[in-house]
Each structure stands twice: as C-alpha cells, then as structure tokens.
C-alpha positions as protocol buffer text, in pm:
chain_id: "A"
residue {
  index: 1
  type: MET
  ca { x: 337 y: -348 z: -1358 }
}
residue {
  index: 2
  type: ILE
  ca { x: 213 y: 10 z: -1340 }
}
residue {
  index: 3
  type: GLN
  ca { x: 190 y: 254 z: -1634 }
}
residue {
  index: 4
  type: VAL
  ca { x: 73 y: 606 z: -1567 }
}
residue {
  index: 5
  type: LYS
  ca { x: -3 y: 841 z: -1846 }
}
residue {
  index: 6
  type: ASN
  ca { x: -80 y: 1208 z: -1814 }
}
residue {
  index: 7
  type: VAL
  ca { x: -277 y: 1169 z: -1489 }
}
residue {
  index: 8
  type: HIS
  ca { x: -460 y: 1478 z: -1362 }
}
residue {
  index: 9
  type: LYS
  ca { x: -668 y: 1529 z: -1047 }
}
residue {
  index: 10
  type: TYR
  ca { x: -886 y: 1815 z: -961 }
}
residue {
  index: 11
  type: TYR
  ca { x: -1063 y: 1883 z: -638 }
}
residue {
  index: 12
  type: GLY
  ca { x: -1306 y: 2169 z: -738 }
}
residue {
  index: 13
  type: ASP
  ca { x: -1067 y: 2439 z: -864 }
}
residue {
  index: 14
  type: LEU
  ca { x: -759 y: 2288 z: -697 }
}
residue {
  index: 15
  type: HIS
  ca { x: -529 y: 2105 z: -957 }
}
residue {
  index: 16
  type: VAL
  ca { x: -354 y: 1861 z: -742 }
}
residue {
  index: 17
  type: LEU
  ca { x: -188 y: 1633 z: -1007 }
}
residue {
  index: 18
  type: LYS
  ca { x: -81 y: 1800 z: -1321 }
}
residue {
  index: 19
  type: GLY
  ca { x: -2 y: 1550 z: -1580 }
}
residue {
  index: 20
  type: VAL
  ca { x: 183 y: 1269 z: -1400 }
}
residue {
  index: 21
  type: ASP
  ca { x: 372 y: 1012 z: -1622 }
}
residue {
  index: 22
  type: LEU
  ca { x: 520 y: 706 z: -1445 }
}
residue {
  index: 23
  type: THR
  ca { x: 631 y: 354 z: -1505 }
}
residue {
  index: 24
  type: ILE
  ca { x: 708 y: 110 z: -1216 }
}
residue {
  index: 25
  type: GLY
  ca { x: 829 y: -246 z: -1287 }
}
residue {
  index: 26
  type: LYS
  ca { x: 745 y: -566 z: -1117 }
}
residue {
  index: 27
  type: GLY
  ca { x: 935 y: -621 z: -801 }
}
residue {
  index: 28
  type: GLU
  ca { x: 1053 y: -267 z: -766 }
}
residue {
  index: 29
  type: ILE
  ca { x: 1044 y: -77 z: -437 }
}
residue {
  index: 30
  type: VAL
  ca { x: 983 y: 291 z: -523 }
}
residue {
  index: 31
  type: SER
  ca { x: 971 y: 582 z: -277 }
}
residue {
  index: 32
  type: ILE
  ca { x: 784 y: 887 z: -332 }
}
residue {
  index: 33
  type: VAL
  ca { x: 899 y: 1209 z: -143 }
}
residue {
  index: 34
  type: GLY
  ca { x: 820 y: 1577 z: -146 }
}
residue {
  index: 35
  type: ALA
  ca { x: 689 y: 1875 z: 53 }
}
residue {
  index: 36
  type: SER
  ca { x: 336 y: 1848 z: 216 }
}
residue {
  index: 37
  type: GLY
  ca { x: 85 y: 1942 z: -48 }
}
residue {
  index: 38
  type: ALA
  ca { x: 291 y: 1820 z: -337 }
}
residue {
  index: 39
  type: GLY
  ca { x: 38 y: 1554 z: -432 }
}
residue {
  index: 40
  type: LYS
  ca { x: 207 y: 1238 z: -297 }
}
residue {
  index: 41
  type: THR
  ca { x: -85 y: 1088 z: -111 }
}
residue {
  index: 42
  type: THR
  ca { x: -323 y: 1180 z: -389 }
}
residue {
  index: 43
  type: LEU
  ca { x: -112 y: 1011 z: -636 }
}
residue {
  index: 44
  type: LEU
  ca { x: -74 y: 695 z: -409 }
}
residue {
  index: 45
  type: GLN
  ca { x: -461 y: 691 z: -366 }
}
residue {
  index: 46
  type: ILE
  ca { x: -506 y: 691 z: -737 }
}
residue {
  index: 47
  type: LEU
  ca { x: -240 y: 430 z: -790 }
}
residue {
  index: 48
  type: GLY
  ca { x: -407 y: 213 z: -542 }
}
residue {
  index: 49
  type: THR
  ca { x: -753 y: 273 z: -701 }
}
residue {
  index: 50
  type: LEU
  ca { x: -900 y: 440 z: -392 }
}
residue {
  index: 51
  type: ASP
  ca { x: -953 y: 760 z: -588 }
}
residue {
  index: 52
  type: LYS
  ca { x: -1009 y: 810 z: -966 }
}
residue {
  index: 53
  type: ILE
  ca { x: -814 y: 1003 z: -1216 }
}
residue {
  index: 54
  type: ASP
  ca { x: -991 y: 1283 z: -1421 }
}
residue {
  index: 55
  type: LEU
  ca { x: -1063 y: 1147 z: -1768 }
}
residue {
  index: 56
  type: GLY
  ca { x: -1079 y: 1328 z: -2100 }
}
residue {
  index: 57
  type: MET
  ca { x: -715 y: 1441 z: -2107 }
}
residue {
  index: 58
  type: ASP
  ca { x: -558 y: 1127 z: -2295 }
}
residue {
  index: 59
  type: SER
  ca { x: -499 y: 997 z: -1947 }
}
residue {
  index: 60
  type: SER
  ca { x: -458 y: 626 z: -1844 }
}
residue {
  index: 61
  type: LEU
  ca { x: -376 y: 411 z: -1545 }
}
residue {
  index: 62
  type: ILE
  ca { x: -278 y: 54 z: -1630 }
}
residue {
  index: 63
  type: ILE
  ca { x: -198 y: -188 z: -1352 }
}
residue {
  index: 64
  type: ASN
  ca { x: -101 y: -552 z: -1438 }
}
residue {
  index: 65
  type: ALA
  ca { x: -218 y: -508 z: -1787 }
}
residue {
  index: 66
  type: VAL
  ca { x: -560 y: -373 z: -1687 }
}
residue {
  index: 67
  type: ASP
  ca { x: -679 y: -19 z: -1754 }
}
residue {
  index: 68
  type: VAL
  ca { x: -830 y: 39 z: -1418 }
}
residue {
  index: 69
  type: SER
  ca { x: -963 y: 382 z: -1521 }
}
residue {
  index: 70
  type: LYS
  ca { x: -1223 y: 204 z: -1737 }
}
residue {
  index: 71
  type: LEU
  ca { x: -1354 y: -25 z: -1464 }
}
residue {
  index: 72
  type: ASN
  ca { x: -1685 y: 30 z: -1294 }
}
residue {
  index: 73
  type: ASP
  ca { x: -1698 y: 62 z: -909 }
}
residue {
  index: 74
  type: LYS
  ca { x: -1790 y: -308 z: -843 }
}
residue {
  index: 75
  type: ALA
  ca { x: -1512 y: -435 z: -1093 }
}
residue {
  index: 76
  type: LEU
  ca { x: -1264 y: -188 z: -941 }
}
residue {
  index: 77
  type: ALA
  ca { x: -1332 y: -299 z: -585 }
}
residue {
  index: 78
  type: LYS
  ca { x: -1291 y: -681 z: -694 }
}
residue {
  index: 79
  type: PHE
  ca { x: -961 y: -592 z: -867 }
}
residue {
  index: 80
  type: ARG
  ca { x: -828 y: -386 z: -562 }
}
residue {
  index: 81
  type: ASN
  ca { x: -923 y: -667 z: -322 }
}
residue {
  index: 82
  type: ALA
  ca { x: -741 y: -939 z: -540 }
}
residue {
  index: 83
  type: HIS
  ca { x: -434 y: -738 z: -653 }
}
residue {
  index: 84
  type: ILE
  ca { x: -350 y: -459 z: -417 }
}
residue {
  index: 85
  type: GLY
  ca { x: -253 y: -433 z: -41 }
}
residue {
  index: 86
  type: PHE
  ca { x: -236 y: -122 z: 166 }
}
residue {
  index: 87
  type: ILE
  ca { x: -32 y: -26 z: 473 }
}
residue {
  index: 88
  type: PHE
  ca { x: -124 y: 318 z: 644 }
}
residue {
  index: 89
  type: GLN
  ca { x: 51 y: 520 z: 903 }
}
residue {
  index: 90
  type: PHE
  ca { x: -205 y: 462 z: 1168 }
}
residue {
  index: 91
  type: HIS
  ca { x: -256 y: 93 z: 1091 }
}
residue {
  index: 92
  type: GLN
  ca { x: -641 y: 110 z: 1046 }
}
residue {
  index: 93
  type: LEU
  ca { x: -699 y: -203 z: 1252 }
}
residue {
  index: 94
  type: LEU
  ca { x: -1040 y: -263 z: 1370 }
}
residue {
  index: 95
  type: PRO
  ca { x: -1035 y: -244 z: 1757 }
}
residue {
  index: 96
  type: GLU
  ca { x: -1293 y: -504 z: 1823 }
}
residue {
  index: 97
  type: PHE
  ca { x: -1121 y: -792 z: 1636 }
}
residue {
  index: 98
  type: THR
  ca { x: -804 y: -979 z: 1729 }
}
residue {
  index: 99
  type: ALA
  ca { x: -481 y: -966 z: 1528 }
}
residue {
  index: 100
  type: LEU
  ca { x: -583 y: -1291 z: 1355 }
}
residue {
  index: 101
  type: GLU
  ca { x: -928 y: -1161 z: 1273 }
}
residue {
  index: 102
  type: ASN
  ca { x: -794 y: -832 z: 1136 }
}
residue {
  index: 103
  type: VAL
  ca { x: -566 y: -1015 z: 899 }
}
residue {
  index: 104
  type: CYS
  ca { x: -838 y: -1239 z: 771 }
}
residue {
  index: 105
  type: ILE
  ca { x: -1092 y: -974 z: 687 }
}
residue {
  index: 106
  type: PRO
  ca { x: -961 y: -901 z: 324 }
}
residue {
  index: 107
  type: ALA
  ca { x: -957 y: -1282 z: 259 }
}
residue {
  index: 108
  type: TYR
  ca { x: -1319 y: -1323 z: 385 }
}
residue {
  index: 109
  type: ILE
  ca { x: -1428 y: -1033 z: 144 }
}
residue {
  index: 110
  type: LYS
  ca { x: -1249 y: -1219 z: -144 }
}
residue {
  index: 111
  type: GLY
  ca { x: -1457 y: -1519 z: -55 }
}
residue {
  index: 112
  type: ILE
  ca { x: -1164 y: -1748 z: 57 }
}
residue {
  index: 113
  type: ASN
  ca { x: -1278 y: -2041 z: 276 }
}
residue {
  index: 114
  type: PRO
  ca { x: -1253 y: -1921 z: 637 }
}
residue {
  index: 115
  type: SER
  ca { x: -1031 y: -2220 z: 744 }
}
residue {
  index: 116
  type: ASP
  ca { x: -794 y: -2148 z: 448 }
}
residue {
  index: 117
  type: ALA
  ca { x: -788 y: -1773 z: 535 }
}
residue {
  index: 118
  type: ASP
  ca { x: -716 y: -1872 z: 899 }
}
residue {
  index: 119
  type: LYS
  ca { x: -417 y: -2093 z: 799 }
}
residue {
  index: 120
  type: ARG
  ca { x: -276 y: -1828 z: 572 }
}
residue {
  index: 121
  type: ALA
  ca { x: -309 y: -1546 z: 825 }
}
residue {
  index: 122
  type: LYS
  ca { x: -128 y: -1774 z: 1101 }
}
residue {
  index: 123
  type: GLU
  ca { x: 151 y: -1829 z: 833 }
}
residue {
  index: 124
  type: LEU
  ca { x: 194 y: -1458 z: 779 }
}
residue {
  index: 125
  type: LEU
  ca { x: 177 y: -1365 z: 1154 }
}
residue {
  index: 126
  type: ASP
  ca { x: 434 y: -1637 z: 1223 }
}
residue {
  index: 127
  type: PHE
  ca { x: 665 y: -1503 z: 941 }
}
residue {
  index: 128
  type: LEU
  ca { x: 625 y: -1163 z: 1097 }
}
residue {
  index: 129
  type: GLY
  ca { x: 717 y: -1275 z: 1450 }
}
residue {
  index: 130
  type: LEU
  ca { x: 364 y: -1258 z: 1590 }
}
residue {
  index: 131
  type: LYS
  ca { x: 290 y: -1616 z: 1668 }
}
residue {
  index: 132
  type: GLU
  ca { x: 204 y: -1537 z: 2027 }
}
residue {
  index: 133
  type: ARG
  ca { x: -21 y: -1257 z: 1932 }
}
residue {
  index: 134
  type: TYR
  ca { x: -295 y: -1428 z: 1732 }
}
residue {
  index: 135
  type: HIS
  ca { x: -572 y: -1349 z: 1991 }
}
residue {
  index: 136
  type: HIS
  ca { x: -451 y: -1012 z: 2111 }
}
residue {
  index: 137
  type: LYS
  ca { x: -665 y: -705 z: 2006 }
}
residue {
  index: 138
  type: PRO
  ca { x: -486 y: -382 z: 1877 }
}
residue {
  index: 139
  type: ASN
  ca { x: -499 y: -206 z: 2217 }
}
residue {
  index: 140
  type: GLU
  ca { x: -296 y: -506 z: 2355 }
}
residue {
  index: 141
  type: LEU
  ca { x: -25 y: -471 z: 2101 }
}
residue {
  index: 142
  type: SER
  ca { x: 266 y: -234 z: 2069 }
}
residue {
  index: 143
  type: GLY
  ca { x: 283 y: 12 z: 1786 }
}
residue {
  index: 144
  type: GLY
  ca { x: 537 y: -187 z: 1595 }
}
residue {
  index: 145
  type: GLU
  ca { x: 331 y: -507 z: 1651 }
}
residue {
  index: 146
  type: GLN
  ca { x: 13 y: -333 z: 1517 }
}
residue {
  index: 147
  type: GLN
  ca { x: 209 y: -221 z: 1211 }
}
residue {
  index: 148
  type: ARG
  ca { x: 321 y: -580 z: 1144 }
}
residue {
  index: 149
  type: VAL
  ca { x: -41 y: -698 z: 1188 }
}
residue {
  index: 150
  type: ALA
  ca { x: -133 y: -437 z: 922 }
}
residue {
  index: 151
  type: VAL
  ca { x: 147 y: -577 z: 691 }
}
residue {
  index: 152
  type: ALA
  ca { x: 5 y: -931 z: 732 }
}
residue {
  index: 153
  type: ARG
  ca { x: -334 y: -796 z: 645 }
}
residue {
  index: 154
  type: ALA
  ca { x: -196 y: -629 z: 327 }
}
residue {
  index: 155
  type: LEU
  ca { x: -43 y: -963 z: 232 }
}
residue {
  index: 156
  type: ILE
  ca { x: -319 y: -1208 z: 303 }
}
residue {
  index: 157
  type: ASN
  ca { x: -462 y: -1208 z: -61 }
}
residue {
  index: 158
  type: ASP
  ca { x: -109 y: -1244 z: -208 }
}
residue {
  index: 159
  type: PRO
  ca { x: -139 y: -910 z: -399 }
}
residue {
  index: 160
  type: GLU
  ca { x: 118 y: -810 z: -659 }
}
residue {
  index: 161
  type: LEU
  ca { x: 126 y: -457 z: -541 }
}
residue {
  index: 162
  type: ILE
  ca { x: 169 y: -304 z: -188 }
}
residue {
  index: 163
  type: PHE
  ca { x: 105 y: 71 z: -135 }
}
residue {
  index: 164
  type: ALA
  ca { x: 224 y: 232 z: 188 }
}
residue {
  index: 165
  type: ASP
  ca { x: 142 y: 576 z: 313 }
}
residue {
  index: 166
  type: GLU
  ca { x: 382 y: 694 z: 577 }
}
residue {
  index: 167
  type: PRO
  ca { x: 410 y: 341 z: 710 }
}
residue {
  index: 168
  type: SER
  ca { x: 676 y: 424 z: 975 }
}
residue {
  index: 169
  type: GLY
  ca { x: 553 y: 766 z: 1061 }
}
residue {
  index: 170
  type: ASN
  ca { x: 403 y: 665 z: 1389 }
}
residue {
  index: 171
  type: LEU
  ca { x: 675 y: 420 z: 1491 }
}
residue {
  index: 172
  type: ASP
  ca { x: 974 y: 471 z: 1722 }
}
residue {
  index: 173
  type: SER
  ca { x: 1317 y: 450 z: 1541 }
}
residue {
  index: 174
  type: GLU
  ca { x: 1385 y: 92 z: 1614 }
}
residue {
  index: 175
  type: SER
  ca { x: 1038 y: -18 z: 1497 }
}
residue {
  index: 176
  type: ALA
  ca { x: 1080 y: 195 z: 1190 }
}
residue {
  index: 177
  type: GLU
  ca { x: 1398 y: 54 z: 1093 }
}
residue {
  index: 178
  type: ASN
  ca { x: 1262 y: -307 z: 1144 }
}
residue {
  index: 179
  type: LEU
  ca { x: 971 y: -225 z: 926 }
}
residue {
  index: 180
  type: HIS
  ca { x: 1188 y: -93 z: 651 }
}
residue {
  index: 181
  type: ASN
  ca { x: 1410 y: -395 z: 647 }
}
residue {
  index: 182
  type: LEU
  ca { x: 1076 y: -608 z: 644 }
}
residue {
  index: 183
  type: PHE
  ca { x: 968 y: -450 z: 318 }
}
residue {
  index: 184
  type: PHE
  ca { x: 1277 y: -566 z: 135 }
}
residue {
  index: 185
  type: LYS
  ca { x: 1256 y: -907 z: 294 }
}
residue {
  index: 186
  type: LEU
  ca { x: 898 y: -943 z: 178 }
}
residue {
  index: 187
  type: ARG
  ca { x: 1002 y: -833 z: -177 }
}
residue {
  index: 188
  type: ASP
  ca { x: 1270 y: -1088 z: -185 }
}
residue {
  index: 189
  type: GLU
  ca { x: 1052 y: -1367 z: -35 }
}
residue {
  index: 190
  type: PHE
  ca { x: 729 y: -1292 z: -223 }
}
residue {
  index: 191
  type: GLY
  ca { x: 820 y: -1071 z: -517 }
}
residue {
  index: 192
  type: GLN
  ca { x: 575 y: -777 z: -444 }
}
residue {
  index: 193
  type: THR
  ca { x: 614 y: -442 z: -592 }
}
residue {
  index: 194
  type: PHE
  ca { x: 615 y: -153 z: -322 }
}
residue {
  index: 195
  type: VAL
  ca { x: 520 y: 203 z: -368 }
}
residue {
  index: 196
  type: ILE
  ca { x: 591 y: 395 z: -56 }
}
residue {
  index: 197
  type: VAL
  ca { x: 514 y: 758 z: 30 }
}
residue {
  index: 198
  type: THR
  ca { x: 734 y: 868 z: 311 }
}
residue {
  index: 199
  type: HIS
  ca { x: 915 y: 1163 z: 484 }
}
residue {
  index: 200
  type: ASN
  ca { x: 1163 y: 917 z: 633 }
}
residue {
  index: 201
  type: LYS
  ca { x: 1492 y: 988 z: 452 }
}
residue {
  index: 202
  type: GLU
  ca { x: 1639 y: 648 z: 534 }
}
residue {
  index: 203
  type: LEU
  ca { x: 1359 y: 456 z: 390 }
}
residue {
  index: 204
  type: ALA
  ca { x: 1338 y: 678 z: 88 }
}
residue {
  index: 205
  type: ASN
  ca { x: 1698 y: 626 z: 8 }
}
residue {
  index: 206
  type: MET
  ca { x: 1674 y: 257 z: 66 }
}
residue {
  index: 207
  type: ALA
  ca { x: 1427 y: 218 z: -226 }
}
residue {
  index: 208
  type: ASP
  ca { x: 1544 y: 94 z: -565 }
}
residue {
  index: 209
  type: ARG
  ca { x: 1415 y: 435 z: -697 }
}
residue {
  index: 210
  type: LYS
  ca { x: 1330 y: 762 z: -530 }
}
residue {
  index: 211
  type: LEU
  ca { x: 1079 y: 986 z: -697 }
}
residue {
  index: 212
  type: ILE
  ca { x: 1041 y: 1349 z: -590 }
}
residue {
  index: 213
  type: MET
  ca { x: 710 y: 1519 z: -630 }
}
residue {
  index: 214
  type: SER
  ca { x: 676 y: 1894 z: -655 }
}
residue {
  index: 215
  type: ASP
  ca { x: 357 y: 2093 z: -723 }
}
residue {
  index: 216
  type: GLY
  ca { x: 163 y: 1801 z: -861 }
}
residue {
  index: 217
  type: ILE
  ca { x: 430 y: 1653 z: -1093 }
}
residue {
  index: 218
  type: ILE
  ca { x: 722 y: 1413 z: -1062 }
}
residue {
  index: 219
  type: SER
  ca { x: 1023 y: 1643 z: -1094 }
}
residue {
  index: 220
  type: ASN
  ca { x: 1303 y: 1385 z: -1138 }
}
C-alpha cells in the first residue's frame, strides 16, 4: 500500500526527515510515536501528499502502486481526493456548514452527484451514530460528535488510506476511547489502512504496529 524509500525533508537548513524507509501493508493500522520535534507530523504530511519529499537522493514515495513524488500539483490533488482521507486533532470542520454539508464537501470536489453524495454522507453519519445531527452546525455538536463528523468526511470518497494526526488529542477520555475503537471497527468494515500520529499510549499500543520516530528517522 505504501512504500517509502530514503525520504528526506529540509526546511531551510533544518533537516527534519533524515532518510526514512517504511513499508505499510493494506489494512494495517500503524501508529507513529516519538518526542515533539522528532518529525512525526512532517512524515504524516508527506505520506498524505500534503507536503513533498526532497528529491535527488534516490528517494521515492509509492502509494497504491503510484509514485506520487512524480505527480504534478493538479494530478496530486486529484489523487489525494480520490485515495486519501484525513482526520485532524481540531476537526477542521467549516463552521458555517452543517454536519451533513461538511461531510459532503470532498465528494463535491470529486465531482460526485450531489444526491449520491448526500445519500452516502447520511449512511456514514448513521453508521457513526449521528443520525439526529445531520443539520447541526459544529458549534452545536460535542467534541466527540465533531470528531465523528470529521471521520465521516474522511470516509466519504471511500479512500484506501486514512491519515490521522493526534485524532484524540482534543477529546475527553471516554470520547477518545470510543474513537480508538471506531478506527478498528472501520478497518474491519471497510478495509482501510490507517496511519496515526499520536501521543496517546493506549491508541499507539492498540495498533497492529507501533513505529518510534527519533531525530528524523524511524528507530525501530
């Protein structure tokens, strides 16, 4: 599913990723842990194609048999929309839109018929226990409900890959536990691959594989 070879990332003189090699299989749930500044979020952003690797070092990033490091910006955006979903710590929901509308946005961008997008969004919200929240805006939802809306949005285009950056970092302990269990339920129901950056020890240890980052490399 994901093959990473000798990935480097510089920001000016700061060498953040120092030759990362990594393989992640289809249907795996992989957690990435490490101290602040170790390069976890940078790696996640590169895996999610939100940032680009530094080329010229015999580096490559292959996702679902596509070398995304060779795609131009337009092709990369299309690939990301079709194949990748994101879940962030602070949900990133648009406050002026309802839960249903927030979930539908990636489908609209993909060009899916609005009625089909609406039907799929409702199916996902129902699956996530949000049937009564279709028309509520984010400020009318609890933190856990907002995060489940964000999960539905990540799933709307049936992506093969879900990337999550501290997904439970802004939740109370009960909501965090529910979210963690949800990831495994989703994997079992839909077969997605999850890559999760987290400081939550319970979530990290639940994963099929836990990767430890230190000073820009994976140390285990």
